[in-house]
C-alpha positions as CSV (number, residue, x, y, z in Angstrom):
1,M,0.0,0.0,0.0
2,D,1.6,3.3,-1.2
3,F,0.2,5.2,1.8
4,L,2.3,3.1,4.2
5,K,5.6,3.6,2.3
6,P,8.2,5.5,4.4
7,F,8.8,9.2,4.1
8,V,11.6,9.5,1.5
9,L,13.5,12.0,3.7
10,P,15.0,10.3,6.8
11,V,13.8,11.9,10.0
12,E,14.4,11.1,13.7
13,A,11.6,9.2,15.4
14,R,9.7,11.0,18.1
15,T,6.6,9.9,20.0
16,P,3.8,12.4,19.6
17,E,1.5,13.7,22.2
18,R,-1.8,12.2,21.1
19,Q,-5.0,14.2,21.6
20,E,-8.4,13.1,20.3
21,F,-7.9,14.4,16.8
22,L,-4.4,16.0,16.9
23,D,-0.9,14.6,17.2
24,I,1.8,17.0,18.4
25,Y,5.5,16.5,17.8
26,L,7.8,18.6,20.1
27,P,11.3,19.8,19.3
28,D,14.2,19.2,21.7
29,D,14.4,22.9,22.6
30,L,11.3,24.3,24.3
31,A,12.9,27.3,25.8
32,G,10.1,29.7,25.2
33,P,7.1,29.3,22.9
34,R,7.9,27.8,19.5
35,P,6.2,28.3,16.1
36,A,4.0,25.5,14.9
37,V,3.3,23.8,11.6
38,L,0.0,22.0,11.2
39,V,0.0,19.2,8.7
40,V,-3.4,18.7,7.0
41,P,-3.6,15.3,5.2
42,G,-5.5,14.8,2.0
43,G,-8.9,13.2,1.3
44,P,-11.7,12.6,1.2
45,L,-11.2,9.0,2.4
46,P,-13.9,6.6,3.9
47,A,-14.1,6.6,7.6
48,E,-13.1,2.9,7.8
49,V,-9.7,3.4,6.2
50,R,-7.0,2.2,8.7
51,P,-4.6,3.4,9.7
52,T,-5.9,6.9,9.7
53,Q,-3.8,9.5,8.0
54,R,-2.2,10.9,11.1
55,D,-0.5,7.5,11.3
56,W,0.8,7.5,7.7
57,P,4.6,7.9,7.6
58,V,4.5,10.7,5.0
59,F,2.5,13.1,7.2
60,Q,4.3,12.1,10.4
61,G,7.5,12.7,8.4
62,Y,6.6,16.4,7.7
63,A,5.7,17.0,11.4
64,L,8.9,15.2,12.5
65,L,10.9,17.3,10.1
66,A,9.4,20.5,11.5
67,A,10.2,19.4,15.1
68,S,13.8,18.5,14.1
69,R,14.2,22.1,12.9
70,G,12.9,23.6,16.1
71,A,9.2,24.1,15.4
72,I,6.3,22.2,16.8
73,G,4.9,19.8,14.3
74,A,1.3,18.6,14.4
75,V,-1.0,16.4,12.3
76,V,-4.7,16.8,12.4
77,D,-7.3,14.0,11.8
78,H,-9.8,16.2,10.0
79,R,-12.4,13.5,9.4
80,L,-13.0,14.5,5.7
81,Y,-14.9,11.3,4.8
82,S,-16.7,12.4,1.6
83,P,-16.9,15.4,-0.8
84,E,-20.0,16.5,1.0
85,A,-18.0,16.8,4.2
86,Y,-15.6,19.7,3.3
87,A,-17.4,22.1,5.6
88,V,-17.0,19.6,8.5
89,G,-13.3,19.0,7.7
90,A,-12.7,22.8,7.5
91,S,-14.2,23.3,10.9
92,N,-12.0,20.5,12.3
93,V,-8.8,22.1,10.8
94,E,-9.8,25.5,12.3
95,A,-10.3,23.8,15.7
96,A,-6.9,22.1,15.5
97,L,-5.3,25.5,14.8
98,E,-7.0,27.0,17.8
99,T,-5.9,24.1,20.0
100,L,-2.4,24.7,19.0
101,R,-2.6,28.4,19.6
102,S,-4.0,27.8,23.1
103,D,-1.0,25.5,24.0
104,P,1.5,27.5,26.1
105,R,4.4,25.8,24.3
106,V,3.2,27.3,21.0
107,D,3.8,30.9,19.9
108,E,0.2,31.9,19.2
109,N,1.4,34.5,16.7
110,R,3.5,32.2,14.5
111,L,1.6,29.3,12.8
112,A,1.7,27.7,9.4
113,V,-0.8,25.3,7.8
114,W,0.3,22.8,5.2
115,F,-2.3,21.2,3.0
116,Y,-1.8,18.1,0.9
117,S,-3.7,16.7,-2.1
118,G,-7.5,16.9,-1.5
119,S,-7.2,19.1,1.6
120,G,-6.0,21.9,-0.8
121,L,-9.6,23.0,-1.2
122,F,-9.5,24.1,2.5
123,A,-7.0,26.8,1.6
124,A,-9.7,29.0,0.1
125,D,-11.1,30.0,3.5
126,W,-7.6,31.1,4.7
127,F,-7.0,33.1,1.5
128,R,-10.2,35.1,2.0
129,Q,-9.8,35.7,5.7
130,T,-6.2,35.5,6.9
131,P,-5.6,36.0,10.6
132,S,-2.4,37.8,11.6
133,W,-1.0,34.7,13.3
134,L,-1.1,32.7,10.1
135,R,2.3,33.4,8.7
136,V,2.3,31.0,5.7
137,V,0.1,28.5,3.8
138,A,1.8,25.6,2.1
139,L,0.3,23.4,-0.6
140,S,1.8,20.1,-1.7
141,Y,0.5,18.4,-4.9
142,P,-2.9,20.0,-4.0
143,L,-6.4,19.6,-5.4
144,L,-7.4,23.1,-6.2
145,A,-10.7,22.5,-8.0
146,P,-13.2,19.8,-7.1
147,F,-13.3,16.8,-9.4
148,P,-16.3,16.8,-11.8
149,G,-19.5,15.7,-10.1
150,W,-18.2,16.3,-6.5
151,P,-20.9,18.1,-4.5
152,V,-18.5,20.6,-2.9
153,E,-19.7,24.0,-1.6
154,P,-18.7,26.9,-3.8
155,R,-16.7,28.5,-1.0
156,F,-14.0,25.8,-1.4
157,D,-12.5,27.5,-4.5
158,P,-8.8,28.4,-3.9
159,I,-8.4,29.6,-7.5
160,A,-11.0,32.3,-7.0
161,A,-10.0,33.0,-3.4
162,V,-6.2,33.5,-3.9
163,A,-6.8,37.0,-5.3
164,E,-7.9,38.0,-1.8
165,A,-4.8,36.5,-0.1
166,G,-2.9,39.8,0.0
167,D,0.7,39.4,1.2
168,L,0.1,36.0,2.8
169,P,3.1,33.8,1.8
170,I,2.0,30.7,-0.1
171,V,4.4,27.9,-0.8
172,L,3.3,25.5,-3.6
173,T,5.0,22.2,-4.3
174,R,4.1,21.2,-7.8
175,V,4.8,17.8,-9.4
176,G,5.5,17.1,-13.0
177,N,3.6,13.8,-13.2
178,E,0.3,15.0,-11.7
179,N,-3.2,13.8,-12.4
180,P,-4.3,15.8,-15.5
181,W,-7.3,17.4,-13.8
182,M,-5.2,18.4,-10.8
183,A,-2.4,19.7,-12.9
184,Q,-4.8,21.9,-14.9
185,A,-6.2,23.4,-11.8
186,V,-2.7,24.1,-10.4
187,E,-1.9,26.0,-13.5
188,K,-5.1,28.0,-13.2
189,F,-4.2,28.7,-9.6
190,V,-0.7,29.9,-10.5
191,T,-2.2,32.3,-13.1
192,A,-4.8,33.6,-10.6
193,A,-2.0,34.1,-8.0
194,A,0.0,36.4,-10.3
195,K,-0.2,39.2,-7.7
196,A,0.0,36.9,-4.7
197,N,3.1,36.2,-2.5
198,L,3.6,32.8,-4.2
199,E,6.8,30.7,-4.2
200,I,6.8,27.5,-6.2
201,V,8.9,24.4,-5.5
202,D,8.9,22.3,-8.7
203,V,9.5,18.5,-8.7
204,P,9.7,17.9,-12.5
205,D,9.9,14.1,-12.3
206,G,7.7,13.8,-9.2
207,Q,4.4,11.9,-8.9
208,H,1.4,12.8,-6.8
209,T,2.6,11.9,-3.3
210,F,6.2,11.9,-4.5
211,D,7.3,12.2,-0.9
212,A,6.4,8.6,-0.3
213,K,6.5,7.1,-3.8
214,D,9.7,8.6,-5.3
215,D,12.7,7.8,-3.3
216,T,15.0,10.2,-5.1
217,D,17.4,13.1,-4.4
218,E,15.0,15.3,-6.3
219,S,12.2,14.4,-3.9
220,R,14.4,15.0,-0.8
221,D,15.6,18.3,-2.2
222,A,12.1,19.5,-2.8
223,I,10.8,18.6,0.6
224,T,13.8,20.3,2.2
225,R,13.3,23.5,0.1
226,A,9.6,23.6,0.9
227,M,10.3,23.2,4.6
228,D,13.0,25.9,4.4
229,L,10.5,28.3,2.9
230,V,7.8,27.6,5.5
231,L,10.1,27.9,8.5
232,A,11.7,31.1,7.1
233,R,8.2,32.7,7.2
234,L,7.9,31.5,10.9
235,A,11.2,32.8,12.0
């Protein structure tokens, strides 16, 4: 099963603090509140899929990488079980961010949110209304337009919303071997983001979920560059 393949960038294992729908990975140095990176897995996936995405090595890997670099990494179980459930999933992401902000170990004014694949549609809300504490939005091989026939609410339209993002830093990781529908939407997003604060990390030979499927130096370099960009915005 591809989703259980290891993260292609080696990271030091850490045991997370497990809350009901949120796993928190702490850095070694907790001298003072630290910035936090919330990893938002993809979807929708049926509720019965096991393990849940917060236990997939790829999403743990990004949180562990953030922790190894001095930030607090976290992975949310957003419970996005169907295309009809995007509003529920978005509320759960928002709740996870507020949980992090209320943690005394987290600098409440320095958070990042990182969307993957199908969770990319959630980004629209944050482009339209960006709180001052959200320092960067990252998108990896994102779905930026619902697939045909999906009953998704119009509000989840990052392509339309990005024009309202202002100076919010956006880090987009774009793969060369993407699903054609998703690739077309990414290109429309890049065009719509012409005046946005957008930085692109290209993975020319990368597949969708390259960070688990493609065990290459290109993959590792792309992950590292994207994390560098995200953490620089949190510094």
